[in-house]
GUVOLO-644015 format. One record per residue (C-alpha): chain; residue number from 1; x, y, z. Coordinates in steps of 0.1 Angstrom, whole numbers, plus 2048, in hexadecimal, padded with zeros to 3 digits. Example, Ala and Ser with C-alpha at 12.3 -4.5 7.8 and 13.67 -1.06 7.14 Angstrom:
<recs>
REC:A:1:87B:7D3:84E
REC:A:2:889:7F5:847
</recs>
This chain:
<recs>
REC:A:1:645:57E:1A4
REC:A:2:650:5A1:1AC
REC:A:3:655:5BD:192
REC:A:4:660:5E1:196
REC:A:5:659:5FF:17F
REC:A:6:667:623:181
REC:A:7:650:641:180
REC:A:8:64D:662:192
REC:A:9:638:677:1AA
REC:A:10:637:69D:1AB
REC:A:11:642:6B2:1C8
REC:A:12:639:6D5:1BD
REC:A:13:64A:6D8:19B
REC:A:14:664:6BE:1A3
REC:A:15:662:69A:199
REC:A:16:66C:680:1B4
REC:A:17:672:65B:1AD
REC:A:18:657:641:1B4
REC:A:19:65B:61C:1B0
REC:A:20:63C:607:1A7
REC:A:21:640:5E4:1B6
REC:A:22:628:5C9:1AB
REC:A:23:625:5A8:1BC
REC:A:24:610:589:1B4
REC:A:25:608:570:1D0
REC:A:26:5F0:554:1D7
REC:A:27:5CF:55E:1E7
REC:A:28:5AD:56C:1DF
REC:A:29:5AE:57D:1BD
REC:A:30:5B1:5A3:1C3
REC:A:31:5C5:5C1:1B9
REC:A:32:5CF:5DA:1D4
REC:A:33:5E3:5FA:1D1
REC:A:34:5F6:607:1EF
REC:A:35:60E:624:1F4
REC:A:36:5FA:643:1FD
REC:A:37:5E7:643:1DC
REC:A:38:5CB:65C:1D5
REC:A:39:5A9:652:1C7
REC:A:40:5B4:655:1A3
REC:A:41:5D1:63D:1A9
REC:A:42:5BA:624:1BC
REC:A:43:5A2:625:19F
REC:A:44:5BE:61B:187
REC:A:45:5B8:5F6:18D
REC:A:46:598:5F7:179
REC:A:47:5A9:60A:15D
REC:A:48:5C6:5F1:15D
REC:A:49:5AF:5D3:15C
REC:A:50:59C:5E0:13E
REC:A:51:5BB:5EC:12C
REC:A:52:5CD:5CB:130
REC:A:53:5AF:5B7:125
REC:A:54:5A9:5CD:106
REC:A:55:5CE:5CA:0FE
REC:A:56:5CC:5A4:0FE
REC:A:57:5D8:59C:122
REC:A:58:5C6:58B:13E
REC:A:59:5CC:591:163
REC:A:60:5D5:572:177
REC:A:61:5BE:566:193
REC:A:62:5D7:56F:1AE
REC:A:63:5DA:589:1C9
REC:A:64:5EB:5A7:1B9
REC:A:65:5FB:5C2:1CF
REC:A:66:609:5E2:1C0
REC:A:67:61E:5F8:1D7
REC:A:68:628:61B:1CE
REC:A:69:648:623:1E0
REC:A:70:651:637:1F4
REC:A:71:631:632:207
REC:A:72:633:653:21A
REC:A:73:631:668:1F9
REC:A:74:60E:670:1ED
REC:A:75:607:662:1CA
REC:A:76:5EE:677:1B6
REC:A:77:5DF:673:193
REC:A:78:5DB:659:178
REC:A:79:5FF:659:16B
REC:A:80:606:639:17F
REC:A:81:5EF:624:169
REC:A:82:60A:61B:150
REC:A:83:626:612:168
REC:A:84:60E:5FD:17C
REC:A:85:601:5EA:15D
REC:A:86:625:5E4:151
REC:A:87:62F:5D8:174
REC:A:88:612:5C0:174
REC:A:89:61B:5B2:152
REC:A:90:63F:5AD:15E
REC:A:91:633:59B:17D
REC:A:92:61D:585:167
REC:A:93:63D:57D:152
REC:A:94:62C:58C:133
REC:A:95:648:5A6:132
REC:A:96:66D:5A2:13A
REC:A:97:676:5B4:15A
REC:A:98:697:5BF:149
REC:A:99:682:5D3:130
REC:A:100:677:5EA:14B
REC:A:101:69A:5F2:159
REC:A:102:6A8:616:153
REC:A:103:686:621:146
REC:A:104:66D:638:155
REC:A:105:647:635:14D
REC:A:106:629:64B:152
REC:A:107:607:64D:142
REC:A:108:5E2:649:147
REC:A:109:5D1:62A:137
REC:A:110:5B0:62C:124
REC:A:111:59A:60D:126
REC:A:112:5A4:603:103
REC:A:113:5C9:605:10B
REC:A:114:5D0:628:0FC
REC:A:115:5E8:63F:110
REC:A:116:5D8:65F:11A
REC:A:117:5EB:67F:122
REC:A:118:5F7:688:145
REC:A:119:606:6A6:156
REC:A:120:62B:6A9:15F
REC:A:121:63C:699:142
REC:A:122:657:6B4:140
REC:A:123:662:6B2:165
REC:A:124:661:68C:162
REC:A:125:67A:68D:144
REC:A:126:690:6A5:157
REC:A:127:690:68D:175
REC:A:128:698:66F:15E
REC:A:129:6B7:682:150
REC:A:130:6C3:68A:173
REC:A:131:6BF:666:17F
REC:A:132:6D1:658:161
REC:A:133:6B2:646:153
REC:A:134:6B7:63E:12F
REC:A:135:693:63F:122
REC:A:136:672:64F:12D
REC:A:137:651:643:11F
REC:A:138:634:65B:11E
REC:A:139:612:65C:10C
REC:A:140:614:667:0E8
REC:A:141:604:688:0EF
REC:A:142:61F:691:108
REC:A:143:63C:688:0F2
REC:A:144:646:6AB:0E6
REC:A:145:645:6B8:10A
REC:A:146:65D:69E:117
REC:A:147:674:6A1:0F9
REC:A:148:680:6C3:104
REC:A:149:699:6B1:11B
REC:A:150:6B9:6A6:10B
REC:A:151:6CC:688:117
REC:A:152:6AF:670:11B
REC:A:153:69C:65C:101
REC:A:154:677:665:0FF
REC:A:155:65F:64B:0F2
REC:A:156:63B:656:0EC
REC:A:157:625:638:0EC
REC:A:158:602:639:0DD
REC:A:159:5F4:619:0EE
REC:A:160:5FE:600:108
REC:A:161:601:5E4:0EE
REC:A:162:618:5F9:0D8
REC:A:163:62E:600:0F7
REC:A:164:62F:5DB:100
REC:A:165:63A:5D2:0DD
REC:A:166:655:5EE:0E0
REC:A:167:661:5DF:101
REC:A:168:662:5BC:0F3
REC:A:169:677:5C9:0D5
REC:A:170:65C:5BD:0BC
REC:A:171:654:5E0:0AE
REC:A:172:66A:5FA:0BF
REC:A:173:65C:61D:0C1
REC:A:174:673:638:0B3
REC:A:175:67F:650:0CE
REC:A:176:675:674:0C8
REC:A:177:68F:68E:0BE
REC:A:178:697:6AA:0D6
REC:A:179:67E:6C5:0D1
REC:A:180:68C:6E4:0C1
REC:A:181:681:6FD:0DB
REC:A:182:695:71A:0CA
REC:A:183:67F:716:0AB
REC:A:184:660:718:0C1
REC:A:185:66D:737:0D2
REC:A:186:673:748:0B1
REC:A:187:64F:73F:0A7
REC:A:188:640:748:0C8
REC:A:189:625:763:0C4
REC:A:190:62F:784:0D4
REC:A:191:615:796:0EB
REC:A:192:5FA:7A6:0D6
REC:A:193:5F8:7C7:0E9
REC:A:194:612:7E1:0E0
REC:A:195:61C:801:0F2
REC:A:196:615:815:0D2
REC:A:197:5F0:80F:0D8
REC:A:198:5F2:824:0F9
REC:A:199:5E7:848:0F4
REC:A:200:5F7:860:10C
REC:A:201:601:853:12F
REC:A:202:626:85B:12A
REC:A:203:62C:859:150
REC:A:204:61C:836:152
REC:A:205:62F:82B:133
REC:A:206:650:835:144
REC:A:207:646:823:164
REC:A:208:63E:804:14F
REC:A:209:661:805:13F
REC:A:210:671:807:162
REC:A:211:65C:7EA:16E
REC:A:212:666:7D5:150
REC:A:213:68B:7DE:153
REC:A:214:68F:7D5:178
REC:A:215:674:7BB:17E
REC:A:216:660:7D1:196
REC:A:217:63C:7D0:1A1
REC:A:218:623:7EB:197
REC:A:219:602:7F9:1A3
REC:A:220:5EF:810:18C
REC:A:221:5D1:824:198
REC:A:222:5BA:839:183
REC:A:223:597:83D:176
REC:A:224:586:824:15F
REC:A:225:592:825:13B
REC:A:226:5B3:836:142
REC:A:227:5C7:81A:133
REC:A:228:5D3:806:152
REC:A:229:5C9:7E4:143
REC:A:230:5D9:7EC:121
REC:A:231:5F9:7F7:132
REC:A:232:5FB:7D6:146
REC:A:233:5F4:7C2:126
REC:A:234:611:7D4:115
REC:A:235:62A:7CA:130
REC:A:236:632:7A6:123
REC:A:237:63C:7B6:102
REC:A:238:658:7CA:111
REC:A:239:666:7B0:129
REC:A:240:687:79F:120
REC:A:241:683:77E:10E
REC:A:242:685:75F:124
REC:A:243:6A5:74A:125
REC:A:244:6A2:725:11F
REC:A:245:6A5:71D:144
REC:A:246:689:736:14C
REC:A:247:674:727:130
REC:A:248:679:704:13D
REC:A:249:66F:710:160
REC:A:250:64F:71F:154
REC:A:251:647:702:13D
REC:A:252:64D:6EA:15A
REC:A:253:634:6FC:170
REC:A:254:61A:6FC:154
REC:A:255:621:6D8:14E
REC:A:256:61A:6CF:172
REC:A:257:5FA:6E4:171
REC:A:258:5EF:6D1:151
REC:A:259:5EC:6F1:13D
REC:A:260:604:6EA:120
REC:A:261:5F7:6E7:0FC
REC:A:262:601:6C4:0F1
REC:A:263:607:6D0:0CE
REC:A:264:61E:6EC:0DB
REC:A:265:628:6E3:0FE
REC:A:266:640:700:104
REC:A:267:63D:722:115
REC:A:268:655:739:103
REC:A:269:648:75B:10C
REC:A:270:644:769:12F
REC:A:271:622:760:13E
REC:A:272:607:77A:143
REC:A:273:5ED:76E:15C
REC:A:274:5CE:784:163
REC:A:275:5B7:772:17C
REC:A:276:594:77F:183
REC:A:277:58F:791:1A3
REC:A:278:579:775:1B0
REC:A:279:597:75E:1B1
REC:A:280:59C:74C:1D2
REC:A:281:5BB:74A:1E8
REC:A:282:5C2:727:1DB
REC:A:283:5BE:731:1B7
REC:A:284:5D7:74D:1BB
REC:A:285:5F1:73C:1D1
REC:A:286:5EC:718:1C8
REC:A:287:5E4:6FB:1DF
REC:A:288:5C6:6E4:1E3
REC:A:289:5C5:6C1:1F1
REC:A:290:5E0:6B7:1D9
REC:A:291:5F3:6D8:1D4
REC:A:292:5F4:6E6:1B1
REC:A:293:603:706:1A4
REC:A:294:5EE:726:1A7
REC:A:295:5EE:746:193
REC:A:296:60D:754:1A4
REC:A:297:620:735:198
REC:A:298:611:734:175
REC:A:299:61D:759:173
REC:A:300:641:74E:17C
REC:A:301:65B:762:168
REC:A:302:63E:777:15B
REC:A:303:622:78F:165
REC:A:304:605:78A:17E
REC:A:305:5EB:7A5:176
REC:A:306:5D0:7AC:190
REC:A:307:5B7:7C4:180
REC:A:308:5A0:7D5:199
REC:A:309:5B6:7C9:1B5
REC:A:310:5A1:7D7:1D2
REC:A:311:584:7C0:1C6
REC:A:312:599:7A1:1CE
REC:A:313:593:791:1F0
REC:A:314:5A9:79E:20C
REC:A:315:5B5:77B:215
REC:A:316:5BD:772:1F1
REC:A:317:5D2:792:1EE
REC:A:318:5E5:78D:20E
REC:A:319:5F3:76B:203
REC:A:320:607:77E:1E8
REC:A:321:61D:78E:202
REC:A:322:635:771:207
REC:A:323:63B:768:1E2
REC:A:324:640:78D:1D9
REC:A:325:65E:78C:1F1
REC:A:326:66C:769:1EE
REC:A:327:663:760:1C9
REC:A:328:654:73E:1D3
REC:A:329:636:72F:1E4
REC:A:330:637:715:200
REC:A:331:617:701:205
REC:A:332:616:6EB:224
REC:A:333:5FD:6CF:229
REC:A:334:5FB:6B3:242
REC:A:335:60A:69A:22A
REC:A:336:624:6AF:218
REC:A:337:634:6D1:213
REC:A:338:636:6DE:1F0
REC:A:339:649:6FB:1DF
REC:A:340:63F:70C:1BF
REC:A:341:654:727:1AE
REC:A:342:642:749:1AD
REC:A:343:65A:764:1A1
REC:A:344:642:77B:190
REC:A:345:63C:7A0:18A
REC:A:346:61C:7AD:19A
REC:A:347:60A:7C7:186
REC:A:348:5E9:7D3:195
REC:A:349:5CF:7ED:18B
REC:A:350:5B5:7FF:1A0
REC:A:351:59C:81A:19D
REC:A:352:5A0:838:1B5
REC:A:353:57F:830:1C6
REC:A:354:561:818:1C3
REC:A:355:550:82C:1A7
REC:A:356:571:834:196
REC:A:357:56D:859:191
REC:A:358:57E:869:1AF
REC:A:359:591:887:1A3
REC:A:360:581:886:180
REC:A:361:57A:8A8:16F
REC:A:362:55E:899:15A
REC:A:363:54A:884:171
REC:A:364:541:888:196
REC:A:365:54C:86E:1B0
REC:A:366:52E:85F:1C3
REC:A:367:543:84F:1DE
REC:A:368:543:85A:202
REC:A:369:564:85F:215
REC:A:370:55E:840:229
REC:A:371:557:82B:20A
REC:A:372:578:837:1FB
REC:A:373:58B:82F:21A
REC:A:374:57C:80D:21C
REC:A:375:584:806:1F7
REC:A:376:5A8:810:1FB
REC:A:377:5AC:7FD:21C
REC:A:378:5A6:7DD:209
REC:A:379:5CB:7DE:200
REC:A:380:5E0:7DA:220
REC:A:381:5FF:7EE:228
REC:A:382:616:7D0:227
REC:A:383:60A:7C6:204
REC:A:384:60D:7EA:1F7
REC:A:385:630:7EC:206
REC:A:386:63B:7CF:1EF
REC:A:387:630:7E2:1CF
REC:A:388:64D:7F6:1C2
REC:A:389:63C:80F:1AC
REC:A:390:61B:821:1B3
REC:A:391:610:833:194
REC:A:392:5F1:849:18E
REC:A:393:5E2:845:16B
REC:A:394:5CB:862:164
REC:A:395:5AF:864:14A
REC:A:396:5BC:86B:127
REC:A:397:5B2:88D:11A
REC:A:398:599:88D:0FD
REC:A:399:5B1:89F:0E6
REC:A:400:5CA:882:0EB
REC:A:401:5B0:867:0E6
REC:A:402:5A5:874:0C4
REC:A:403:5C8:876:0B8
REC:A:404:5E0:85B:0AC
REC:A:405:5F7:84A:0C5
REC:A:406:619:85B:0C6
REC:A:407:62C:846:0DF
REC:A:408:648:82D:0D9
REC:A:409:641:809:0CF
REC:A:410:647:7EB:0E6
REC:A:411:665:7E1:0D1
REC:A:412:677:802:0D7
REC:A:413:671:801:0FC
REC:A:414:67A:7DC:0FE
REC:A:415:69D:7E4:0F0
REC:A:416:6A5:7FB:10D
REC:A:417:696:7E2:126
REC:A:418:6AC:7C6:119
REC:A:419:6CB:7DC:11B
REC:A:420:6C3:7E7:13F
REC:A:421:6BB:7C3:149
REC:A:422:6DC:7B7:13A
REC:A:423:6EF:7D1:14D
REC:A:424:6E0:7C8:16E
REC:A:425:6E4:7A3:169
REC:A:426:709:7A8:162
REC:A:427:70C:7BC:182
REC:A:428:6F5:7A7:199
REC:A:429:6FB:784:18B
REC:A:430:6E7:76D:174
REC:A:431:6C2:76D:17B
REC:A:432:6C2:78A:194
REC:A:433:6B0:7A9:188
REC:A:434:6AF:7C8:19D
REC:A:435:68E:7C0:1AD
REC:A:436:69E:7A1:1BD
REC:A:437:6BC:7B3:1CC
REC:A:438:6BE:7B2:1F2
REC:A:439:6D6:7B7:20F
REC:A:440:6FA:7BE:207
REC:A:441:6F4:7B9:1E2
REC:A:442:6DC:7D6:1E2
REC:A:443:6F3:7EC:1F6
REC:A:444:70F:7E5:1DD
REC:A:445:6FB:7E9:1BD
REC:A:446:6E6:807:1C9
REC:A:447:700:81C:1DA
REC:A:448:6F6:841:1DC
REC:A:449:70A:861:1D9
REC:A:450:70A:878:1F7
REC:A:451:6F0:88E:1E6
REC:A:452:6DA:86F:1E0
REC:A:453:6DC:864:204
REC:A:454:6D1:887:20F
REC:A:455:6B4:886:1F6
REC:A:456:6A8:863:202
REC:A:457:6AC:86C:227
REC:A:458:697:88C:222
REC:A:459:67C:87A:20F
REC:A:460:67B:85E:228
REC:A:461:678:875:246
REC:A:462:65B:888:235
REC:A:463:649:86A:227
REC:A:464:651:84F:241
REC:A:465:660:834:22B
REC:A:466:661:812:23A
REC:A:467:681:7FD:237
REC:A:468:672:7EA:21A
REC:A:469:667:809:208
REC:A:470:68A:817:20C
REC:A:471:699:7F8:1FC
REC:A:472:680:7F7:1E0
REC:A:473:687:81C:1D8
REC:A:474:6AB:813:1D4
REC:A:475:6A3:7F6:1BD
REC:A:476:68D:80B:1A7
REC:A:477:6A8:827:1A6
REC:A:478:6C2:80D:19C
REC:A:479:6AC:802:17F
REC:A:480:6A6:826:174
REC:A:481:6CC:82B:174
REC:A:482:6D0:80B:160
REC:A:483:6B8:819:146
REC:A:484:6CE:838:144
REC:A:485:6ED:821:141
REC:A:486:6FB:832:161
REC:A:487:713:820:179
REC:A:488:709:837:196
REC:A:489:6E6:83F:1A3
REC:A:490:6E2:864:19E
REC:A:491:6CA:87B:1B1
REC:A:492:6B2:87D:193
REC:A:493:6B0:857:192
REC:A:494:6A8:856:1B7
REC:A:495:68F:872:1B4
REC:A:496:67C:860:199
REC:A:497:67C:840:1AE
REC:A:498:66E:853:1CC
REC:A:499:653:863:1B6
REC:A:500:647:840:1AB
REC:A:501:645:836:1D0
REC:A:502:62E:852:1DA
REC:A:503:61C:85A:1BA
REC:A:504:5FE:843:1BA
REC:A:505:5DD:846:1CC
REC:A:506:5E6:828:1E2
REC:A:507:60A:831:1E7
REC:A:508:618:82D:20A
REC:A:509:63A:834:21A
</recs>
């Protein structure tokens, strides 16, 4: 007898349909799995045997063939255990085939029949709703995650036996109510670092406000202890709150990566990722034999902070160039091509030299000119060209350090940022902040006065701005005008944007 069960495979962060076909035939007793399955899927036959036996079922002494269709699509992970076991029971006539219709199943089986958590429940539930599937069955631990999706019943099964009794109608499991994501957003912890903790650094604080308002990238350079890391950690606290669509995007990525907390499987605040400088190219960009999201995708809609950026490997840094422009990552392998979203804000910090004290009035720099040049050359021109603001963060004077902080709080700055972001989204279109403007949209939104054109032309001729630098100056100037609630970019807005372009130690035209 032949039985078919619906499940999914992951292509990046998108779920695609997979049909598990189980056939019983005469021949030597064996269980074979075909359909481009990885090692974890091929090992499922041993888990299935034990789980069925310990749930009170016995495999027939027949030749069992399990096909995962379509055969050209790689099948990865242990989430196929449950649909294969159910298909086998249906083929054995222990379960009505009709009970499997219009349902989608995924879950890993323990040897005693318990259902263990798997990655990707949220995109699976989204796929089920899009395909008109009435019910999705996931392990009990993944229930809250899948229940974010309205329009599809979510059943969280603790064991294989409990699920079978549910499918037979003996003891139906109660579908989970739709998770109240708004309540979780209200309860979400805000970032712990606050701008009121920063002493001095008014220029860097202003740059951080511009970065938050327009979605720009930032490079801070300065001596150790000047507050670069603290400033970066304050950025999430002044960014606009995520919309539901953005939160679902981010949560989906973390679901695919298996990084959600089962007790609270929702990412309601903007991510802040700070990988160590020993991170590899694959760790940053994603990939591997079976591609998984990297740090740039885990930072989607949030902040990727690279502290001590010259210490990162040159190859690892260069892979950031494409996602900084396009907002996504394309990973190609022999068997498949995968896309991961990667629309993040890059915030980087660097010392002025290897020892960190170049230009200090209190400590002498021990670095030779050659060492300094080698240190700064670790950041390529094309990468620096993609960073909108280059800001020098000098050492804080002692008289400021011993005093109380006098700057604004993150809450006060966030109000201005939200107003500026709302203004630009109304002008540019939903989801398009100033940093993502391009082409005719940039020309329309960032039109200059005659005085502004002369100022930008003069600065460009003296400093040798590239075409990308020219456009990024316009984007930053547009953001500064939005913070001032101005319809037109004025020369003072443009002058401030040019200053941010050439102000840091690593700044280039």
